[in-house]
The first five atom37 places (N, CA, C, CB, O) and aatype in JSON, in Angstrom:
{
  "aatype": [12, 0, 1, 15, 13, 10, 5, 10, 10, 5, 6, 7, 19, 5, 10, 2, 1, 15, 12, 2, 19, 16, 10, 3, 5, 11, 16, 19, 1, 15, 8, 0, 6, 1, 8, 11, 0, 14, 9, 15, 0, 9, 6, 16, 9, 10, 15, 7, 7, 16, 1, 19, 19, 13, 12, 2, 12, 14, 3, 0, 6, 1, 12, 1, 7, 19, 13, 15, 0, 1, 10, 9, 11, 7, 3, 19, 19, 1, 16, 1, 17, 19, 1, 2, 7],
  "atom_mask": [
    [1, 1, 1, 1, 1],
    [1, 1, 1, 1, 1],
    [1, 1, 1, 1, 1],
    [1, 1, 1, 1, 1],
    [1, 1, 1, 1, 1],
    [1, 1, 1, 1, 1],
    [1, 1, 1, 1, 1],
    [1, 1, 1, 1, 1],
    [1, 1, 1, 1, 1],
    [1, 1, 1, 1, 1],
    [1, 1, 1, 1, 1],
    [1, 1, 1, 0, 1],
    [1, 1, 1, 1, 1],
    [1, 1, 1, 1, 1],
    [1, 1, 1, 1, 1],
    [1, 1, 1, 1, 1],
    [1, 1, 1, 1, 1],
    [1, 1, 1, 1, 1],
    [1, 1, 1, 1, 1],
    [1, 1, 1, 1, 1],
    [1, 1, 1, 1, 1],
    [1, 1, 1, 1, 1],
    [1, 1, 1, 1, 1],
    [1, 1, 1, 1, 1],
    [1, 1, 1, 1, 1],
    [1, 1, 1, 1, 1],
    [1, 1, 1, 1, 1],
    [1, 1, 1, 1, 1],
    [1, 1, 1, 1, 1],
    [1, 1, 1, 1, 1],
    [1, 1, 1, 1, 1],
    [1, 1, 1, 1, 1],
    [1, 1, 1, 1, 1],
    [1, 1, 1, 1, 1],
    [1, 1, 1, 1, 1],
    [1, 1, 1, 1, 1],
    [1, 1, 1, 1, 1],
    [1, 1, 1, 1, 1],
    [1, 1, 1, 1, 1],
    [1, 1, 1, 1, 1],
    [1, 1, 1, 1, 1],
    [1, 1, 1, 1, 1],
    [1, 1, 1, 1, 1],
    [1, 1, 1, 1, 1],
    [1, 1, 1, 1, 1],
    [1, 1, 1, 1, 1],
    [1, 1, 1, 1, 1],
    [1, 1, 1, 0, 1],
    [1, 1, 1, 0, 1],
    [1, 1, 1, 1, 1],
    [1, 1, 1, 1, 1],
    [1, 1, 1, 1, 1],
    [1, 1, 1, 1, 1],
    [1, 1, 1, 1, 1],
    [1, 1, 1, 1, 1],
    [1, 1, 1, 1, 1],
    [1, 1, 1, 1, 1],
    [1, 1, 1, 1, 1],
    [1, 1, 1, 1, 1],
    [1, 1, 1, 1, 1],
    [1, 1, 1, 1, 1],
    [1, 1, 1, 1, 1],
    [1, 1, 1, 1, 1],
    [1, 1, 1, 1, 1],
    [1, 1, 1, 0, 1],
    [1, 1, 1, 1, 1],
    [1, 1, 1, 1, 1],
    [1, 1, 1, 1, 1],
    [1, 1, 1, 1, 1],
    [1, 1, 1, 1, 1],
    [1, 1, 1, 1, 1],
    [1, 1, 1, 1, 1],
    [1, 1, 1, 1, 1],
    [1, 1, 1, 0, 1],
    [1, 1, 1, 1, 1],
    [1, 1, 1, 1, 1],
    [1, 1, 1, 1, 1],
    [1, 1, 1, 1, 1],
    [1, 1, 1, 1, 1],
    [1, 1, 1, 1, 1],
    [1, 1, 1, 1, 1],
    [1, 1, 1, 1, 1],
    [1, 1, 1, 1, 1],
    [1, 1, 1, 1, 1],
    [1, 1, 1, 0, 1]
  ],
  "atom_positions": [
    [[56.61, 103.98, 60.82], [56.76, 103.05, 59.97], [56.74, 103.64, 58.48], [55.75, 102.07, 60.24], [55.91, 104.49, 58.15]],
    [[57.69, 103.15, 57.61], [57.76, 103.67, 56.24], [56.69, 103.26, 55.37], [58.96, 103.3, 55.63], [56.25, 102.12, 55.36]],
    [[56.28, 104.21, 54.65], [55.2, 104.04, 53.76], [55.67, 103.21, 52.38], [54.62, 105.5, 53.44], [56.81, 103.43, 51.97]],
    [[54.89, 102.34, 51.71], [55.24, 101.64, 50.74], [55.22, 102.56, 49.39], [54.38, 100.46, 50.74], [54.68, 103.66, 49.33]],
    [[55.87, 101.96, 48.38], [55.68, 102.89, 47.06], [54.45, 103.08, 46.53], [56.37, 102.43, 45.96], [54.11, 104.16, 46.06]],
    [[53.59, 101.88, 46.58], [52.11, 102.18, 46.26], [51.47, 103.15, 47.2], [51.27, 100.9, 46.29], [50.67, 103.94, 46.71]],
    [[51.7, 103.19, 48.49], [51.04, 104.25, 49.34], [51.43, 105.59, 48.97], [51.35, 104.07, 50.77], [50.61, 106.51, 48.96]],
    [[52.86, 105.79, 48.59], [53.28, 107.05, 48.22], [52.53, 107.56, 46.95], [54.74, 107.01, 48.02], [52.14, 108.72, 46.84]],
    [[52.38, 106.68, 46.08], [51.65, 106.87, 44.72], [50.22, 107.43, 45.06], [51.53, 105.41, 43.85], [49.77, 108.48, 44.61]],
    [[49.56, 106.55, 45.94], [48.26, 106.91, 46.24], [47.93, 108.23, 46.87], [47.8, 105.98, 47.0], [46.86, 108.83, 46.73]],
    [[49.0, 108.65, 47.61], [48.94, 110.0, 48.35], [49.46, 111.0, 47.59], [49.65, 110.04, 49.62], [49.59, 112.14, 48.05]],
    [[49.79, 110.69, 46.39], [50.2, 111.97, 45.47], [51.64, 112.48, 45.77], [0.0, 0.0, 0.0], [51.98, 113.6, 45.39]],
    [[52.39, 111.77, 46.35], [53.6, 112.2, 47.06], [54.7, 112.37, 45.72], [54.11, 110.97, 48.34], [54.69, 111.6, 44.76]],
    [[55.44, 113.3, 45.85], [56.51, 113.5, 44.75], [57.45, 112.35, 44.8], [57.35, 114.85, 44.94], [58.09, 112.04, 45.8]],
    [[57.52, 111.63, 43.48], [58.25, 110.4, 43.5], [59.7, 110.72, 42.95], [57.5, 109.28, 42.63], [60.02, 110.42, 41.8]],
    [[60.47, 111.27, 43.76], [61.84, 111.75, 43.33], [62.72, 111.46, 44.52], [61.87, 113.35, 42.93], [62.32, 111.9, 45.6]],
    [[63.86, 110.8, 44.5], [64.82, 110.57, 45.35], [65.73, 111.84, 45.65], [65.54, 109.47, 44.83], [66.32, 112.0, 46.72]],
    [[65.77, 112.7, 44.59], [66.86, 113.72, 44.72], [66.01, 115.1, 45.16], [67.79, 113.89, 43.17], [64.87, 115.37, 44.78]],
    [[66.79, 115.86, 45.99], [66.36, 117.21, 46.13], [67.58, 118.17, 46.36], [65.36, 117.29, 47.28], [68.71, 117.77, 46.62]],
    [[67.24, 119.46, 46.24], [68.25, 120.48, 46.4], [67.96, 121.24, 47.68], [68.3, 121.42, 45.19], [66.81, 121.63, 47.85]],
    [[68.84, 121.47, 48.54], [68.69, 122.21, 49.82], [69.68, 123.29, 49.94], [68.83, 121.29, 51.01], [70.66, 123.25, 49.2]],
    [[69.55, 124.17, 50.7], [70.32, 125.4, 50.86], [71.36, 125.13, 51.93], [69.41, 126.64, 51.24], [72.05, 126.06, 52.34]],
    [[71.5, 123.98, 52.39], [72.52, 123.56, 53.42], [73.83, 123.01, 52.79], [71.91, 122.44, 54.35], [73.83, 122.64, 51.62]],
    [[74.94, 122.97, 53.56], [76.23, 122.44, 52.96], [76.07, 120.86, 53.08], [77.65, 123.02, 53.79], [75.19, 120.28, 53.72]],
    [[77.08, 120.29, 52.34], [77.16, 118.95, 52.34], [77.31, 118.29, 53.71], [78.18, 118.61, 51.51], [76.62, 117.31, 54.0]],
    [[78.19, 118.82, 54.55], [78.36, 118.4, 55.93], [77.13, 118.39, 56.76], [79.32, 119.25, 56.57], [76.96, 117.49, 57.59]],
    [[76.26, 119.33, 56.59], [75.13, 119.44, 57.38], [74.17, 118.33, 56.94], [74.53, 120.83, 57.28], [73.57, 117.6, 57.72]],
    [[74.09, 118.29, 55.59], [73.18, 117.21, 54.97], [73.45, 115.85, 55.31], [73.24, 117.24, 53.53], [72.58, 115.05, 55.67]],
    [[74.8, 115.56, 55.2], [75.11, 114.17, 55.7], [74.85, 113.96, 57.21], [76.6, 113.85, 55.42], [74.49, 112.87, 57.66]],
    [[75.06, 115.1, 58.0], [74.69, 114.81, 59.52], [73.3, 114.65, 59.6], [75.1, 115.94, 60.55], [72.9, 113.79, 60.38]],
    [[72.46, 115.3, 58.96], [70.92, 115.13, 59.15], [70.51, 113.74, 58.53], [70.05, 116.38, 58.39], [69.57, 113.09, 59.0]],
    [[71.19, 113.34, 57.55], [70.82, 112.09, 56.98], [71.29, 110.82, 57.93], [71.47, 112.01, 55.52], [70.58, 109.84, 58.14]],
    [[72.46, 110.99, 58.41], [72.9, 109.97, 59.41], [72.03, 110.0, 60.64], [74.36, 110.2, 59.83], [71.71, 108.92, 61.15]],
    [[71.65, 111.05, 61.13], [70.81, 111.31, 62.35], [69.42, 110.58, 62.14], [70.6, 112.95, 62.59], [68.87, 109.98, 63.06]],
    [[68.86, 110.69, 60.79], [67.52, 110.06, 60.49], [67.67, 108.68, 59.85], [66.69, 110.98, 59.52], [66.7, 108.06, 59.41]],
    [[68.92, 108.21, 59.83], [69.23, 106.92, 59.17], [68.58, 106.82, 57.73], [68.7, 105.73, 60.09], [67.79, 105.93, 57.42]],
    [[68.96, 107.78, 56.93], [68.5, 107.72, 55.58], [69.91, 107.8, 54.73], [67.4, 108.98, 55.25], [70.59, 108.82, 54.67]],
    [[70.22, 106.58, 54.09], [71.48, 106.46, 53.33], [71.22, 107.34, 52.09], [71.86, 104.89, 52.95], [70.16, 107.44, 51.48]],
    [[72.5, 107.99, 51.83], [72.66, 108.75, 50.66], [73.22, 108.04, 49.55], [73.42, 109.86, 50.91], [74.23, 107.35, 49.72]],
    [[72.62, 108.14, 48.33], [73.04, 107.41, 46.99], [74.23, 108.47, 46.43], [71.57, 107.2, 45.76], [75.32, 108.03, 46.07]],
    [[73.94, 109.72, 46.39], [74.89, 110.62, 45.7], [74.64, 112.14, 46.29], [74.65, 110.52, 44.01], [73.52, 112.58, 46.54]],
    [[75.67, 112.74, 46.44], [75.6, 114.19, 46.89], [76.77, 115.12, 46.26], [75.72, 114.23, 48.52], [77.91, 114.71, 46.08]],
    [[76.32, 116.4, 45.94], [77.17, 117.21, 45.32], [76.7, 118.71, 45.7], [77.19, 116.89, 43.8], [75.58, 119.1, 46.02]],
    [[77.95, 119.44, 45.54], [77.59, 120.9, 45.81], [77.03, 121.65, 44.59], [78.84, 121.66, 46.31], [77.4, 121.43, 43.44]],
    [[76.08, 122.57, 44.94], [75.48, 123.2, 43.88], [76.37, 124.52, 43.63], [73.94, 123.47, 44.19], [76.86, 125.06, 44.62]],
    [[76.56, 124.98, 42.53], [77.43, 126.09, 42.24], [76.83, 127.31, 42.81], [77.67, 126.24, 40.78], [77.56, 128.13, 43.37]],
    [[75.58, 127.49, 42.7], [75.05, 128.83, 43.16], [74.82, 128.59, 44.67], [73.63, 129.3, 42.36], [74.14, 129.45, 45.22]],
    [[75.18, 127.76, 45.3], [74.98, 127.54, 46.73], [74.07, 126.41, 47.19], [0.0, 0.0, 0.0], [73.0, 126.3, 46.59]],
    [[74.29, 125.68, 48.03], [73.66, 124.54, 48.6], [74.06, 123.18, 48.25], [0.0, 0.0, 0.0], [75.19, 123.01, 47.81]],
    [[73.31, 122.25, 48.39], [73.7, 120.69, 48.04], [72.54, 120.0, 47.32], [74.04, 119.77, 49.46], [71.36, 120.28, 47.58]],
    [[72.88, 119.16, 46.46], [71.97, 118.34, 45.61], [72.18, 117.0, 46.46], [72.42, 118.26, 43.84], [73.31, 116.57, 46.71]],
    [[71.06, 116.41, 46.85], [71.36, 114.99, 47.45], [70.38, 114.06, 46.97], [71.33, 114.94, 49.03], [69.22, 114.42, 46.75]],
    [[70.82, 112.82, 46.78], [69.78, 111.64, 46.18], [69.98, 110.57, 47.26], [70.2, 110.97, 44.47], [71.06, 110.09, 47.61]],
    [[68.85, 110.28, 47.71], [68.71, 109.31, 48.79], [68.62, 107.8, 48.18], [67.4, 109.68, 49.66], [68.33, 107.65, 46.99]],
    [[68.84, 106.85, 48.89], [68.93, 105.41, 48.33], [67.34, 104.88, 47.94], [69.67, 104.35, 49.59], [67.13, 104.07, 47.03]],
    [[66.27, 105.49, 48.81], [65.12, 104.89, 48.46], [63.88, 106.04, 48.74], [64.99, 103.5, 49.31], [64.04, 107.03, 49.45]],
    [[62.82, 105.74, 48.14], [61.79, 106.84, 48.25], [61.34, 107.09, 49.71], [60.53, 106.49, 47.38], [61.31, 108.24, 50.15]],
    [[61.0, 106.09, 50.42], [60.52, 106.48, 51.78], [61.47, 107.4, 52.6], [60.28, 105.22, 52.59], [61.03, 108.31, 53.3]],
    [[62.83, 107.09, 52.46], [63.74, 107.96, 53.09], [63.89, 109.28, 52.55], [64.92, 107.4, 53.12], [64.1, 110.23, 53.29]],
    [[63.8, 109.41, 51.25], [63.81, 110.72, 50.51], [62.49, 111.6, 51.05], [63.74, 110.42, 48.76], [62.59, 112.79, 51.38]],
    [[61.48, 111.0, 51.1], [60.17, 111.63, 51.54], [60.4, 112.1, 52.82], [58.95, 110.69, 51.55], [60.21, 113.3, 53.04]],
    [[60.83, 111.25, 53.83], [61.02, 111.55, 55.24], [62.05, 112.78, 55.28], [61.58, 110.22, 56.06], [61.82, 113.72, 56.04]],
    [[63.16, 112.77, 54.48], [64.05, 113.91, 54.54], [63.56, 115.04, 53.95], [65.26, 113.65, 53.97], [63.93, 116.13, 54.39]],
    [[62.72, 114.97, 52.96], [61.91, 116.22, 52.34], [61.24, 116.81, 53.48], [60.78, 115.82, 51.16], [61.16, 118.04, 53.48]],
    [[60.77, 116.22, 54.39], [60.03, 116.75, 55.57], [61.03, 117.44, 56.47], [0.0, 0.0, 0.0], [60.85, 118.6, 56.84]],
    [[62.18, 116.67, 56.87], [63.29, 117.29, 57.63], [63.76, 118.6, 57.04], [64.46, 116.35, 57.71], [64.08, 119.55, 57.76]],
    [[63.8, 118.65, 55.71], [64.7, 119.77, 54.96], [63.61, 120.73, 54.55], [65.64, 119.19, 53.55], [64.02, 121.63, 53.82]],
    [[62.27, 120.75, 54.85], [61.26, 121.48, 54.13], [61.4, 122.96, 54.02], [60.05, 121.21, 54.71], [60.98, 123.59, 53.05]],
    [[62.04, 123.53, 55.13], [62.31, 125.0, 55.09], [63.52, 125.3, 54.36], [62.42, 125.58, 56.45], [63.74, 126.46, 54.01]],
    [[64.31, 124.38, 54.11], [65.55, 124.62, 53.28], [65.56, 124.12, 51.89], [66.68, 124.02, 53.93], [66.62, 124.16, 51.27]],
    [[64.42, 123.63, 51.3], [64.38, 123.05, 50.0], [64.36, 124.18, 48.97], [63.15, 122.11, 49.85], [63.55, 125.1, 49.1]],
    [[65.22, 124.14, 47.95], [65.32, 124.95, 46.91], [64.34, 124.68, 45.79], [66.6, 124.88, 46.48], [64.33, 123.58, 45.24]],
    [[63.53, 125.63, 45.45], [62.55, 125.47, 44.42], [63.02, 125.88, 43.17], [61.37, 126.17, 44.7], [63.75, 126.87, 43.09]],
    [[62.63, 125.09, 41.96], [63.1, 125.47, 40.63], [64.57, 124.92, 40.2], [0.0, 0.0, 0.0], [65.16, 124.16, 40.97]],
    [[65.03, 125.23, 39.23], [66.37, 124.91, 38.56], [67.45, 125.36, 39.22], [66.48, 125.42, 37.26], [67.36, 126.45, 39.79]],
    [[68.63, 124.65, 39.27], [69.75, 125.07, 39.86], [70.8, 124.91, 38.8], [70.02, 124.35, 41.14], [70.51, 124.25, 37.79]],
    [[72.0, 125.43, 38.92], [73.24, 125.19, 38.24], [73.99, 124.09, 38.77], [74.05, 126.34, 38.25], [74.48, 124.24, 39.89]],
    [[74.16, 123.0, 38.16], [75.0, 121.84, 38.72], [76.42, 121.95, 38.15], [74.37, 120.4, 38.33], [76.65, 122.66, 37.18]],
    [[77.36, 121.24, 38.76], [78.65, 121.24, 38.37], [78.68, 120.14, 37.24], [79.63, 120.99, 39.6], [77.95, 119.15, 37.35]],
    [[79.48, 120.29, 36.18], [79.57, 119.38, 35.24], [80.33, 118.1, 35.64], [80.12, 119.98, 34.17], [81.44, 118.23, 36.14]],
    [[79.76, 116.78, 35.42], [80.4, 115.71, 35.89], [81.68, 115.35, 35.01], [79.42, 114.61, 35.96], [81.64, 115.34, 33.78]],
    [[82.76, 115.08, 35.7], [84.01, 114.73, 34.96], [84.35, 113.32, 35.67], [85.29, 115.95, 35.12], [84.23, 113.07, 36.87]],
    [[84.78, 112.52, 34.71], [85.38, 111.07, 35.08], [86.85, 111.39, 35.36], [85.23, 109.85, 33.79], [87.54, 112.0, 34.54]],
    [[87.34, 110.95, 36.6], [88.78, 110.97, 36.91], [89.3, 109.65, 36.64], [89.09, 111.39, 38.35], [88.8, 108.65, 37.15]],
    [[90.42, 109.62, 35.76], [91.06, 108.33, 35.56], [90.68, 107.83, 34.17], [0.0, 0.0, 0.0], [91.11, 106.75, 33.77]]
  ]
}
């Protein structure tokens, strides 16, 4: 069962829906689908890996566990956002 926002706060869980992982986008999407964790945004990291933002905190926390061995610690270089059109 998913923990509530208040439970996450009380447990000292990192309250961030985004994470950077050393996997490619296709693999990240596959894991997210398998674990029924909807993605809000996803992008390739210039230095390698993927930045992913999940739709809600409980799913993000669950996926942080799934990706625990593949999480990128520290800062990464992201692609500059460009509006097309």
